[in-house]
C-alpha positions as CSV (number, residue, x, y, z in Angstrom):
1,M,0.0,0.0,0.0
2,A,1.4,3.4,-1.0
3,E,2.1,5.9,1.8
4,M,0.0,9.0,1.7
5,E,1.8,12.4,1.5
6,T,1.1,14.7,4.4
7,C,1.5,18.4,4.9
8,E,3.3,20.1,7.8
9,V,1.0,21.9,10.3
10,I,2.1,24.7,12.6
11,A,0.1,25.7,15.7
12,R,0.5,29.4,16.5
13,V,-0.8,31.0,19.8
14,I,-3.0,33.9,18.7
15,S,-4.7,34.5,22.1
16,Q,-3.9,33.7,25.7
17,K,-5.9,34.9,28.8
18,G,-5.3,34.2,32.4
19,T,-2.4,32.0,33.5
20,C,-1.4,29.2,31.1
21,A,0.2,26.3,33.2
22,A,2.4,25.4,30.2
23,N,3.5,29.1,29.7
24,H,2.1,29.3,26.1
25,K,2.3,33.0,25.0
26,V,0.9,34.8,21.9
27,G,3.3,34.3,19.0
28,D,4.6,30.9,20.1
29,E,4.8,28.5,17.1
30,I,4.8,24.7,17.5
31,P,5.0,22.2,14.7
32,I,2.4,19.5,15.0
33,G,3.2,15.9,13.9
34,D,2.0,12.5,15.0
35,K,3.3,12.8,18.5
36,A,2.7,15.4,21.2
37,P,5.5,18.0,21.0
38,C,7.5,18.1,24.2
39,D,7.0,21.8,24.6
40,M,3.2,21.8,24.2
41,C,0.6,21.3,26.9
42,S,-0.8,17.8,26.5
43,W,-4.4,19.0,27.0
44,A,-4.0,21.5,24.2
45,F,-2.4,18.9,22.0
46,Y,-5.4,16.5,22.6
47,A,-7.8,19.3,21.6
48,L,-5.8,20.3,18.5
49,F,-4.7,17.0,17.1
50,P,-8.0,15.9,15.4
51,F,-8.0,19.3,13.5
52,A,-4.3,19.1,12.7
53,V,-4.8,15.6,11.1
54,V,-7.5,17.0,8.8
55,L,-5.1,19.7,7.6
56,Q,-2.2,17.2,7.4
57,F,-4.1,15.0,5.0
58,G,-5.5,17.8,2.8
59,G,-8.9,18.4,4.3
60,S,-10.4,21.7,5.3
61,F,-13.2,23.1,7.4
62,P,-16.3,24.6,5.8
63,W,-16.6,27.4,8.4
64,E,-13.2,28.8,7.6
65,G,-12.6,31.2,4.7
66,D,-9.0,29.9,4.2
67,P,-8.8,26.1,3.5
68,D,-5.3,26.0,4.9
69,K,-6.2,27.1,8.5
70,T,-8.5,26.7,11.4
71,T,-8.7,28.1,15.0
72,V,-9.0,25.8,18.0
73,A,-8.9,26.6,21.8
74,C,-7.5,24.6,24.6
75,P,-10.1,23.1,26.9
76,D,-9.3,25.3,29.9
77,P,-12.2,27.7,30.1
78,T,-10.7,29.8,32.9
79,N,-7.3,30.3,31.2
80,P,-8.0,29.8,27.5
81,V,-5.2,29.6,24.9
82,V,-6.4,29.9,21.3
83,F,-4.3,28.4,18.5
84,E,-4.3,29.0,14.8
85,L,-3.5,25.8,12.9
86,R,-2.0,26.4,9.5
87,R,-1.1,23.9,6.8
88,L,2.2,24.6,5.1
89,R,2.0,23.8,1.4
90,K,5.0,22.1,-0.1
């Protein structure tokens, strides 16, 4: 079976309120692969990963104007961190 080509996805922090236990700050950029990045909050990674996989394999989200991105928040409602996921085209 042929291996499917995937795209790289970058998670960039676009908003952070309160106190992030993982110290994520606006402007942080983290590459998303098939394993949790060591410098990313595991809770945020679990929330982002399904969306990242869609972008990695060429999918998009109908509610986004740009097919190469989506916005996802971490699950902490008291100290939310919002990430923009962007597919990098080869």
